[in-house]
C-alpha positions in Angstrom: 0.0 0.0 0.0 1.3 3.4 -0.9 2.4 5.6 2.0 1.0 9.1 1.4 2.2 12.4 2.8 -1.3 12.8 4.3 -4.2 10.3 4.7 -7.4 10.9 6.5 -8.8 7.4 6.4 -7.4 6.1 9.7 -8.6 9.1 11.5 -12.0 8.7 10.0 -12.1 5.1 11.2 -11.2 6.2 14.7 -13.9 9.0 14.7 -16.5 7.6 12.3 -19.3 7.5 14.8 -18.9 11.1 15.9 -18.4 12.4 12.3 -21.6 10.6 11.1 -23.5 11.8 14.2 -22.4 15.4 13.3 -23.9 15.0 9.8 -27.1 13.5 11.2 -27.4 16.3 13.7 -27.4 18.9 10.9 -29.6 17.0 8.5 -32.3 16.5 11.2 -32.1 20.0 12.5 -34.1 21.8 9.8 -31.3 24.3 9.4 -28.9 23.8 6.6 -27.4 27.3 6.2 -26.1 29.5 9.0 -27.8 27.6 11.7 -26.9 26.5 15.2 -23.8 24.5 14.1 -22.1 27.6 12.6 -23.0 29.8 15.5 -21.9 27.1 18.0 -18.6 26.6 16.2 -17.9 30.4 16.0 -18.5 30.7 19.7 -16.3 27.7 20.6 -13.4 28.6 18.2 -13.4 32.2 19.6 -13.5 30.8 23.1 -10.6 28.4 22.5 -8.5 31.3 21.4 -9.8 33.8 24.0 -10.8 36.4 21.4 -14.0 38.3 21.1 -15.3 37.1 17.7 -15.2 34.4 15.1 -16.8 34.5 11.7 -17.0 31.2 9.8 -16.4 31.4 6.1 -16.3 29.0 3.2 -12.5 28.6 2.8 -9.1 30.0 4.0 -8.6 32.1 0.9 -11.8 34.1 1.6 -10.8 34.2 5.2 -7.8 36.3 4.3 -9.7 38.3 1.6 -12.6 39.2 3.9 -10.3 40.0 6.8 -8.5 42.5 4.6 -11.8 43.9 3.2 -13.3 44.3 6.6 -10.3 46.2 7.8 -10.5 48.6 4.8 -7.5 47.3 2.8 -8.0 47.8 -1.0 -6.7 49.4 -4.2 -3.7 51.5 -3.8 -2.6 49.8 -0.6 0.5 47.6 -0.1 0.5 44.5 2.0 3.9 43.1 3.2 4.1 39.3 3.3 6.3 36.4 2.1 6.7 34.5 -1.1 7.3 31.2 0.6 3.7 30.4 1.2 0.7 28.8 -0.5 -0.4 30.9 -3.4 -3.8 31.7 -1.8 -2.1 34.1 0.7 -1.2 36.3 -2.2 -4.3 35.6 -4.3 -6.4 37.0 -1.5 -4.3 40.2 -1.3 -4.6 40.6 -5.1 -8.4 39.9 -4.9 -9.0 43.1 -2.8 -7.0 45.2 -5.2 -4.0 45.6 -2.9 -0.3 45.0 -4.0 1.7 42.3 -2.3 5.2 43.3 -1.2 7.6 40.5 -0.4 10.4 40.1 2.2 12.7 37.1 2.4 12.6 34.3 5.0 14.9 32.9 7.7 17.1 30.0 6.4 16.5 28.0 9.5 12.8 28.4 10.3 11.6 29.3 6.8 9.4 32.0 8.4 9.3 35.7 7.6 12.5 37.6 8.3 10.9 40.4 10.3 14.1 42.3 10.3 13.6 43.1 6.6 10.1 44.5 6.9 11.1 48.1 7.8 13.2 48.4 4.7 10.2 47.8 2.3 7.7 50.1 4.0 6.4 53.0 1.9 3.6 55.6 2.3 1.3 53.1 0.6 2.0 50.3 3.1 -1.3 49.6 4.9 -1.0 46.1 6.3 1.6 43.5 7.5 0.6 39.9 6.8 2.9 37.3 8.3 2.3 33.6 7.6 2.6 31.2 10.5 4.1 28.5 8.3 4.4 24.7 8.5 3.1 24.7 12.1 5.0 27.4 14.0 4.6 31.1 14.6 6.4 34.1 13.3 7.7 36.3 16.1 5.1 39.1 16.0 6.7 41.4 18.5 8.8 43.3 15.9 5.8 43.6 13.6 3.6 44.9 16.4 6.1 47.6 17.0 6.3 48.6 13.3 2.5 48.5 13.1 2.2 50.9 16.1 4.9 53.2 14.8 3.5 53.5 11.3 -0.2 53.1 11.9 -0.4 49.7 10.1 -2.8 46.8 10.3 -1.6 43.4 11.3 -3.3 40.3 9.9 -2.1 36.8 10.7 -2.3 33.9 8.2 -2.9 31.0 10.5 -3.9 28.4 7.9 -1.0 26.1 9.0 -0.9 26.9 12.7 -4.0 25.8 14.5 -3.0 25.4 18.2 0.6 26.7 17.7 1.9 29.0 20.3 4.7 31.6 20.7 5.7 32.4 24.3 2.5 30.7 25.4 0.3 32.8 23.1 -1.9 31.1 20.5 -1.4 31.9 16.8 -4.3 34.1 15.7 -4.7 36.1 18.9 -2.3 39.1 18.3 -3.3 40.9 15.1 -6.3 43.0 14.1 -7.6 39.9 12.5 -6.4 36.4 11.8 -7.4 34.0 9.0 -7.8 30.2 9.3 -8.3 27.4 6.8 -10.0 24.2 7.6 -9.0 22.4 4.4 -9.0 18.6 5.2 -5.2 18.4 5.6 -5.0 21.1 8.3 -4.3 20.4 11.9 -8.0 21.2 12.5 -9.4 20.0 9.2 -13.0 19.7 7.9 -14.3 17.1 5.5 -14.3 19.7 2.7 -13.5 23.4 2.5 -14.0 25.8 5.4 -12.4 28.8 7.0 -12.8 31.4 9.7 -11.6 34.9 10.8 -10.9 35.8 14.4 -10.9 39.4 15.6 -11.5 41.3 18.8 -12.5 44.4 17.0 -16.3 44.9 17.1 -16.3 47.0 13.9 -14.3 44.4 12.0 -16.7 41.7 13.3 -19.7 43.5 12.0 -18.1 44.1 8.6 -17.1 40.4 8.3 -20.7 39.2 9.0 -22.0 41.5 6.2 -19.3 40.7 3.7 -19.7 36.9 4.0 -23.4 37.3 3.3 -23.5 39.6 0.2 -23.1 42.7 2.3 -26.4 42.2 4.0 -27.3 42.9 7.6 -30.8 41.6 7.0 -32.1 39.4 4.2 -32.4 41.0 0.8 -30.9 44.4 1.7 -27.2 45.2 1.0 -25.6 47.9 3.1 -22.2 49.6 2.6 -19.7 47.6 0.6 -21.3 44.7 -1.3 -19.9 41.3 -0.3 -20.5 37.8 -1.8 -21.6 34.4 -0.6 -18.8 33.2 1.6 -20.7 31.2 4.3 -19.3 28.3 6.3 -21.3 25.2 5.5 -23.4 24.0 8.4 -22.3 20.3 8.1 -18.6 21.3 8.1 -19.2 23.6 11.1 -20.7 20.7 13.1 -17.9 18.4 12.2 -15.4 21.1 13.2 -17.2 21.6 16.5 -16.6 17.9 17.3 -13.0 18.0 16.1 -12.2 21.2 17.9 -12.6 19.2 21.2 -9.8 17.0 20.0 -7.5 19.7 18.6 -5.0 19.5 21.5 -4.9 15.7 21.0 -4.2 16.1 17.3 -1.3 18.4 18.2 0.2 16.0 20.6 -0.1 13.2 18.0 1.8 15.3 15.4 4.4 16.2 18.0 4.9 12.5 18.8 5.4 11.7 15.1 7.9 14.5 14.8 9.9 13.1 17.8 10.0 9.7 16.1 11.4 11.3 12.9 14.0 13.2 14.9 15.1 10.0 16.7 15.2 8.0 13.4 16.8 10.7 11.1 18.6 13.1 13.4 22.0 11.6 12.6 21.7 11.9 8.8 22.5 14.8 6.6 18.8 15.6 6.1 18.1 19.0 7.6 15.1 18.5 10.0 12.7 21.1 11.1 14.1 23.8 13.4 11.8 25.0 16.2 12.3 28.7 17.0 13.0 29.2 20.7 9.8 30.2 22.4 7.6 28.4 19.8 5.4 25.4 20.3 5.5 23.6 16.9 2.4 21.7 15.8 3.9 20.2 12.7 1.2 20.9 10.1 3.8 19.4 7.8 7.2 17.9 8.6 9.4 19.9 6.2 12.9 18.7 5.7 15.7 20.0 3.5 18.4 18.4 1.2 20.3 19.7 -1.8 19.4 16.5 -3.7 15.7 16.7 -2.9 14.5 15.6 -6.3 16.7 12.5 -6.4 15.4 11.6 -2.9 11.8 11.9 -3.8 12.2 10.0 -7.0 14.1 7.2 -5.2 11.4 6.9 -2.5 8.8 6.1 -5.1 10.4 2.7 -5.5 9.6 2.1 -1.8 5.9 3.1 -2.5 6.3 6.4 -0.6 4.8 9.6 -2.0 6.1 12.9 -0.6 5.2 16.5 -1.1 7.0 19.8 -1.7 5.6 22.9 0.1 6.3 24.9 -2.0 8.2 24.2 -5.3 7.6 27.6 -6.8 7.9 30.8 -4.7 4.9 33.0 -5.5 6.9 35.8 -6.9 8.3 33.5 -9.6 4.9 32.4 -10.9 3.8 33.8 -14.2 0.5 34.9 -12.7 2.3 37.4 -10.5 4.8 38.6 -13.0 3.0 42.0 -12.9 4.4 42.6 -9.4 7.8 43.1 -10.9 9.6 41.0 -8.3 12.3 39.3 -10.4 14.0 36.0 -9.8 17.0 36.6 -7.6 15.3 39.2 -5.4 14.5 36.8 -2.6 17.6 34.5 -2.5 16.8 32.5 0.6 13.3 31.8 -0.5 14.5 30.8 -4.0 17.3 28.5 -2.7 15.1 26.7 -0.3 12.4 26.1 -2.9 14.8 23.7 -4.6 15.6 21.8 -1.4 12.6 21.5 0.9 10.1 18.7 1.0 7.8 17.1 3.4 7.6 13.6 5.0 4.3 11.9 5.9 2.7 13.7 8.8 -0.7 13.2 10.4 -1.7 12.2 14.0 -3.0 8.8 13.0 0.3 7.8 11.2 1.0 4.3 12.5 4.4 3.8 14.1 5.2 0.9 11.8 4.4 3.0 8.7 6.6 5.8 10.1 9.4 3.3 10.7 9.0 2.2 7.0 9.5 5.8 6.0 12.5 6.3 8.2 14.2 3.1 7.0 13.5 4.0 3.4 14.8 7.6 3.7 18.0 6.2 5.4 18.5 3.7 2.6 18.1 6.4 0.0 20.4 8.8 1.7 23.1 6.1 2.0 22.8 5.5 -1.7 23.3 9.1 -2.8 
């Protein structure tokens, strides 16, 4: 049987009764859109994070887009972020008419190099958008200082950092708003698409509720800026409510898998994930690094092991973003790492014997290079 970088089927077997009960709960409720399950999940997700408000939306991309819109970011504004991220981060910035401005990343953590942010600020800069990548947090303290000094907004992309902490503080609890994805692979994943925005700003909360429902405060009447249909599905919300109760257990399972990899591969020349001091890593993906990445991935296919690259193309090098005028060579660390990083199988239900198979195969391949 092929070993995949992510597989939900064992988790589903373990949680099948609860997941099916969640579906039955919604189907028998008489409320299929914006009902009790969405409201309940919003309250519980906000409560888990200790923030004032949560607004459930249909996916993580719209979570970022609507957060920016609700905060007034739009045409003519610049948003500082990174190119080492999933394209949706930048797609969302582009969708509100703002211009992404990139800074490079740290070579050890692969996170935003916050020391470079001040150098790219201009009178058009409106928002800082750090990405909590691969399961750990960007140090937001320098960004908070810059935001206060220059009157900037701070929006956190938390799509890969459910439950991650820095100095004890949960990802998503610092900025003016934070965006989450519940795509099935995530630490807290739905059984389809889903997303949410957290904020403690009452004005932003009200704007988000309007924008995810066409711009309406009441049915059939649009006020202010028109929005679009970006509602979180009721079934996915009820599933997420059940899974939220197990989020800390999922994190512990991922951390256990990471420890086993470190024990099995720590003496090889594979560069394993580096946890920034002060961070609690939740290992959304287990990203490693090697200059012969492509040879390793190809060789592991003979062992029936399929791996993933997150991400092979930095966003600024994609033809769809050529209009940004950020040429190849402008982000040297990002570009170098894009040719070396890849991810080993990582999910809480990954069986120890399957993980041992991966470790053994990786060691064999490394020895043969």
